[in-house]
Every structure is written in C-alpha cells, then in structure tokens.
MARNUMI-331091 format. One line per field, with one value per atom (N, C-alpha, C): residue number from 1; residue in one letter; atom name; x, y, z. Coordinates in nm, 2 decimals. Example, Ala and Ser with C-alpha at 12.3 -4.5 7.8 and 13.67 -1.06 7.14 Angstrom:
num (1	1	1	2	2	2)
residu (a	a	a	s	s	s)
atome (N	CA	C	N	CA	C)
x (1.32	1.23	1.32	1.28	1.37	1.29)
y (-0.57	-0.45	-0.33	-0.22	-0.11	0.00)
z (0.78	0.78	0.78	0.71	0.71	0.79)
END
This chain:
num (1	1	1	2	2	2	3	3	3	4	4	4	5	5	5	6	6	6	7	7	7	8	8	8	9	9	9	10	10	10	11	11	11	12	12	12	13	13	13	14	14	14	15	15	15	16	16	16	17	17	17	18	18	18	19	19	19	20	20	20	21	21	21	22	22	22	23	23	23	24	24	24	25	25	25	26	26	26	27	27	27	28	28	28	29	29	29	30	30	30	31	31	31	32	32	32	33	33	33	34	34	34	35	35	35	36	36	36	37	37	37	38	38	38	39	39	39	40	40	40	41	41	41	42	42	42	43	43	43	44	44	44	45	45	45	46	46	46	47	47	47	48	48	48	49	49	49	50	50	50	51	51	51	52	52	52	53	53	53	54	54	54	55	55	55	56	56	56	57	57	57	58	58	58	59	59	59	60	60	60	61	61	61	62	62	62	63	63	63	64	64	64	65	65	65	66	66	66	67	67	67	68	68	68	69	69	69	70	70	70	71	71	71	72	72	72	73	73	73	74	74	74	75	75	75	76	76	76	77	77	77	78	78	78	79	79	79	80	80	80	81	81	81	82	82	82	83	83	83	84	84	84	85	85	85	86	86	86	87	87	87	88	88	88	89	89	89	90	90	90	91	91	91	92	92	92	93	93	93	94	94	94	95	95	95	96	96	96	97	97	97	98	98	98	99	99	99	100	100	100	101	101	101	102	102	102	103	103	103	104	104	104	105	105	105)
residu (m	m	m	a	a	a	k	k	k	s	s	s	f	f	f	s	s	s	n	n	n	l	l	l	k	k	k	n	n	n	k	k	k	l	l	l	s	s	s	d	d	d	e	e	e	s	s	s	k	k	k	a	a	a	r	r	r	i	i	i	q	q	q	k	k	k	h	h	h	i	i	i	e	e	e	n	n	n	a	a	a	l	l	l	q	q	q	e	e	e	m	m	m	p	p	p	l	l	l	a	a	a	e	e	e	l	l	l	r	r	r	q	q	q	a	a	a	r	r	r	m	m	m	y	y	y	t	t	t	q	q	q	q	q	q	q	q	q	i	i	i	a	a	a	d	d	d	a	a	a	l	l	l	k	k	k	i	i	i	k	k	k	q	q	q	a	a	a	s	s	s	v	v	v	s	s	s	k	k	k	m	m	m	e	e	e	g	g	g	q	q	q	a	a	a	d	d	d	m	m	m	y	y	y	i	i	i	s	s	s	t	t	t	m	m	m	r	r	r	k	k	k	f	f	f	i	i	i	e	e	e	a	a	a	m	m	m	g	g	g	g	g	g	e	e	e	l	l	l	e	e	e	i	i	i	i	i	i	a	a	a	k	k	k	f	f	f	p	p	p	e	e	e	g	g	g	s	s	s	i	i	i	k	k	k	v	v	v	e	e	e	r	r	r	f	f	f	e	e	e	n	n	n	l	l	l	d	d	d	t	t	t	w	w	w)
atome (N	CA	C	N	CA	C	N	CA	C	N	CA	C	N	CA	C	N	CA	C	N	CA	C	N	CA	C	N	CA	C	N	CA	C	N	CA	C	N	CA	C	N	CA	C	N	CA	C	N	CA	C	N	CA	C	N	CA	C	N	CA	C	N	CA	C	N	CA	C	N	CA	C	N	CA	C	N	CA	C	N	CA	C	N	CA	C	N	CA	C	N	CA	C	N	CA	C	N	CA	C	N	CA	C	N	CA	C	N	CA	C	N	CA	C	N	CA	C	N	CA	C	N	CA	C	N	CA	C	N	CA	C	N	CA	C	N	CA	C	N	CA	C	N	CA	C	N	CA	C	N	CA	C	N	CA	C	N	CA	C	N	CA	C	N	CA	C	N	CA	C	N	CA	C	N	CA	C	N	CA	C	N	CA	C	N	CA	C	N	CA	C	N	CA	C	N	CA	C	N	CA	C	N	CA	C	N	CA	C	N	CA	C	N	CA	C	N	CA	C	N	CA	C	N	CA	C	N	CA	C	N	CA	C	N	CA	C	N	CA	C	N	CA	C	N	CA	C	N	CA	C	N	CA	C	N	CA	C	N	CA	C	N	CA	C	N	CA	C	N	CA	C	N	CA	C	N	CA	C	N	CA	C	N	CA	C	N	CA	C	N	CA	C	N	CA	C	N	CA	C	N	CA	C	N	CA	C	N	CA	C	N	CA	C	N	CA	C	N	CA	C	N	CA	C	N	CA	C	N	CA	C	N	CA	C	N	CA	C	N	CA	C	N	CA	C	N	CA	C	N	CA	C	N	CA	C	N	CA	C	N	CA	C	N	CA	C)
x (7.57	7.69	7.80	7.87	7.98	8.10	8.16	8.27	8.40	8.51	8.63	8.69	8.76	8.83	8.94	9.01	9.11	9.06	8.95	8.89	8.85	8.79	8.75	8.88	8.98	9.10	9.17	9.17	9.23	9.16	9.04	8.96	8.98	9.04	9.07	9.17	9.14	9.24	9.37	9.48	9.60	9.59	9.51	9.49	9.41	9.31	9.24	9.33	9.41	9.51	9.60	9.65	9.75	9.68	9.55	9.48	9.45	9.42	9.40	9.53	9.64	9.77	9.80	9.78	9.81	9.72	9.60	9.51	9.56	9.60	9.66	9.78	9.87	9.99	9.96	9.86	9.82	9.76	9.68	9.62	9.72	9.83	9.93	10.02	10.02	10.10	10.04	9.91	9.84	9.74	9.77	9.67	9.68	9.57	9.56	9.66	9.70	9.79	9.74	9.62	9.56	9.57	9.54	9.55	9.70	9.79	9.93	9.98	9.94	9.97	9.92	9.80	9.74	9.81	9.84	9.91	10.05	10.11	10.24	10.23	10.10	10.07	10.12	10.09	10.11	9.98	9.97	9.85	9.88	9.77	9.78	9.86	9.85	9.92	10.07	10.11	10.25	10.31	10.24	10.29	10.29	10.19	10.19	10.31	10.34	10.45	10.58	10.60	10.72	10.74	10.62	10.63	10.62	10.60	10.58	10.46	10.35	10.22	10.11	9.99	9.88	9.82	9.75	9.69	9.59	9.51	9.41	9.47	9.60	9.67	9.70	9.73	9.76	9.63	9.52	9.39	9.36	9.38	9.36	9.45	9.58	9.67	9.62	9.58	9.54	9.41	9.34	9.22	9.24	9.36	9.39	9.40	9.35	9.37	9.50	9.56	9.68	9.77	9.90	9.99	10.13	10.21	10.34	10.42	10.52	10.61	10.68	10.73	10.80	10.72	10.59	10.50	10.48	10.46	10.45	10.57	10.69	10.82	10.83	10.80	10.81	10.71	10.59	10.49	10.55	10.60	10.65	10.77	10.86	10.98	10.94	10.83	10.79	10.75	10.72	10.68	10.81	10.92	11.04	11.07	10.99	11.01	11.08	11.09	11.16	11.07	11.04	10.96	11.04	10.99	11.05	10.94	10.98	10.89	10.93	10.83	10.86	10.77	10.83	10.75	10.74	10.62	10.60	10.56	10.63	10.61	10.59	10.53	10.51	10.64	10.75	10.88	10.95	10.90	10.96	10.94	10.99	10.98	11.11	11.11	11.23	11.21	11.30	11.30	11.34	11.25	11.27	11.35	11.46	11.55	11.55	11.61	11.64	11.51	11.41	11.29	11.32	11.42	11.45	11.50	11.55	11.59	11.47	11.37	11.25	11.16	11.17	11.09	11.11	11.22	11.25	11.20	11.14	11.10	10.98)
y (7.47	7.44	7.55	7.59	7.69	7.63	7.71	7.66	7.72	7.64	7.69	7.79	7.89	7.99	7.93	7.83	7.77	7.71	7.64	7.58	7.69	7.80	7.91	7.97	7.99	8.06	7.97	7.84	7.75	7.75	7.78	7.78	7.91	8.01	8.13	8.11	8.19	8.19	8.26	8.23	8.30	8.45	8.49	8.63	8.69	8.63	8.68	8.69	8.58	8.58	8.70	8.73	8.84	8.97	8.99	9.11	9.13	9.03	9.04	9.08	9.01	9.04	9.19	9.24	9.38	9.47	9.44	9.52	9.52	9.41	9.40	9.48	9.48	9.56	9.71	9.75	9.89	9.93	9.85	9.88	9.90	9.82	9.83	9.95	10.01	10.13	10.26	10.25	10.37	10.31	10.35	10.31	10.41	10.43	10.51	10.46	10.55	10.52	10.40	10.40	10.29	10.16	10.15	10.03	9.99	10.08	10.05	9.99	10.05	9.99	9.85	9.82	9.69	9.59	9.64	9.55	9.51	9.60	9.57	9.49	9.47	9.39	9.45	9.58	9.66	9.70	9.70	9.75	9.90	9.97	10.11	10.12	10.03	10.03	10.01	9.93	9.91	10.04	10.11	10.23	10.34	10.34	10.44	10.41	10.29	10.26	10.30	10.28	10.32	10.47	10.54	10.69	10.76	10.67	10.72	10.82	10.77	10.85	10.75	10.81	10.72	10.66	10.54	10.48	10.57	10.64	10.73	10.84	10.88	10.97	10.91	10.78	10.71	10.71	10.68	10.67	10.81	10.91	11.05	11.08	11.04	11.07	11.00	10.87	10.80	10.86	10.94	11.00	11.14	11.19	11.33	11.34	11.44	11.47	11.54	11.60	11.68	11.66	11.64	11.63	11.67	11.71	11.75	11.64	11.68	11.58	11.50	11.57	11.51	11.40	11.43	11.33	11.21	11.24	11.12	11.04	11.11	11.04	10.94	11.00	10.92	10.80	10.82	10.71	10.60	10.64	10.54	10.47	10.54	10.48	10.39	10.41	10.32	10.19	10.18	10.05	10.00	10.06	10.01	10.06	10.16	10.22	10.35	10.41	10.54	10.62	10.74	10.83	10.90	10.90	10.97	11.06	11.18	11.28	11.28	11.25	11.25	11.36	11.45	11.55	11.49	11.48	11.43	11.54	11.55	11.65	11.57	11.64	11.57	11.52	11.59	11.54	11.44	11.41	11.31	11.34	11.25	11.26	11.29	11.37	11.41	11.38	11.32	11.30	11.43	11.48	11.60	11.56	11.63	11.59	11.71	11.69	11.79	11.83	11.75	11.79	11.78	11.71	11.70	11.84	11.92	12.06	12.15	12.12	12.21	12.19	12.07	12.04	12.14	12.20	12.29	12.43	12.46	12.60	12.64)
z (10.59	10.66	10.62	10.72	10.70	10.63	10.54	10.47	10.53	10.53	10.59	10.50	10.56	10.49	10.40	10.45	10.37	10.24	10.25	10.13	10.03	10.08	9.99	9.93	10.01	9.96	9.85	9.87	9.78	9.64	9.64	9.52	9.43	9.49	9.42	9.30	9.20	9.09	9.13	9.06	9.09	9.07	8.98	8.95	9.07	9.12	9.24	9.36	9.38	9.49	9.48	9.36	9.34	9.37	9.32	9.35	9.49	9.57	9.71	9.78	9.74	9.81	9.78	9.66	9.63	9.72	9.74	9.82	9.97	10.02	10.15	10.16	10.07	10.07	10.07	9.99	9.98	10.12	10.18	10.30	10.41	10.41	10.51	10.50	10.38	10.36	10.41	10.44	10.49	10.60	10.72	10.83	10.95	11.01	11.13	11.24	11.33	11.43	11.52	11.55	11.64	11.56	11.43	11.36	11.34	11.33	11.32	11.45	11.56	11.69	11.70	11.66	11.67	11.58	11.46	11.36	11.41	11.49	11.55	11.68	11.72	11.83	11.97	11.98	12.10	12.16	12.29	12.35	12.38	12.41	12.45	12.58	12.67	12.79	12.77	12.68	12.65	12.59	12.50	12.45	12.56	12.65	12.76	12.85	12.88	12.97	12.90	12.77	12.70	12.70	12.69	12.68	12.82	12.93	13.06	13.07	13.01	13.02	13.06	13.08	13.11	12.98	13.00	12.88	12.82	12.90	12.84	12.75	12.78	12.69	12.56	12.56	12.43	12.35	12.41	12.35	12.28	12.36	12.31	12.19	12.20	12.09	11.96	11.97	11.86	11.79	11.86	11.81	11.75	11.78	11.73	11.58	11.52	11.38	11.35	11.46	11.44	11.56	11.55	11.66	11.62	11.72	11.70	11.64	11.56	11.50	11.60	11.71	11.81	11.89	11.90	11.97	11.88	11.75	11.66	11.65	11.65	11.65	11.77	11.89	12.02	12.01	11.96	11.95	11.86	11.74	11.65	11.71	11.77	11.83	11.95	12.02	12.12	12.07	11.93	11.87	11.80	11.81	11.75	11.61	11.57	11.44	11.44	11.32	11.30	11.20	11.24	11.16	11.06	10.93	10.82	10.76	10.73	10.66	10.51	10.43	10.28	10.22	10.14	10.06	9.92	9.87	9.74	9.64	9.53	9.43	9.29	9.19	9.07	9.01	9.03	8.98	9.06	9.18	9.27	9.42	9.50	9.64	9.71	9.82	9.89	10.04	10.10	10.24	10.31	10.40	10.47	10.60	10.62	10.73	10.83	10.94	11.05	11.12	11.12	11.20	11.35	11.39	11.53	11.59	11.50	11.54	11.55	11.47	11.47	11.59	11.66	11.77	11.89	11.90	12.01	11.99	11.88	11.85	11.93)
END
C-alpha cells in the first residue's frame, strides 16, 4: 500500500526537515533559465509574447550556453524580475553596474 507524502513528511525529525529546507533554498538560488521560468509559472509562449518573438526562439534561448546580457535582461524582465551582475572575489562581492551602456557596443 502506498504511503501519503504528508504522513512521511510528518515523521521526519526537525533536523531532517531543516536539512531538506536548506537543500531546497540552495537549489532555488541556482537554476537553469527553463527551470526558473517554470518555477515562476510562465510558459514559453507567455515569454515569447512578452518579448514579441516566437515560442521556438524562447526554447532555443533556454538551451543556449551563452547569450548577450541584454537578451538575458529582457528574458528576466519578461518574468517580472531584474537582472543583476555580481562579481565575486575572495575579499567580497561587488555589483557590476552600467551594463545597459555596454549593450550598444
């Protein structure tokens, strides 16, 4: 007989629940573009409509290993977000600004 997820979850120790929650939070901090879109509950067609492109182009963008910052920014903004570029160094992180001016080069 199958067991319900709720019953299994309720039997977990507080320590296990905390460890699982930390794993979920870490997973949400790093995810591919397609997973991010799905997590935000957008379809490829909705993104395509917002960007005024074809759905197939959205699919292609999600599979790209490399893309322009301006393209990534538009994709993120289509989901209601804002793109920030952070440079991480051993002594700390710095937000890189003014990328909007570099897009026209």
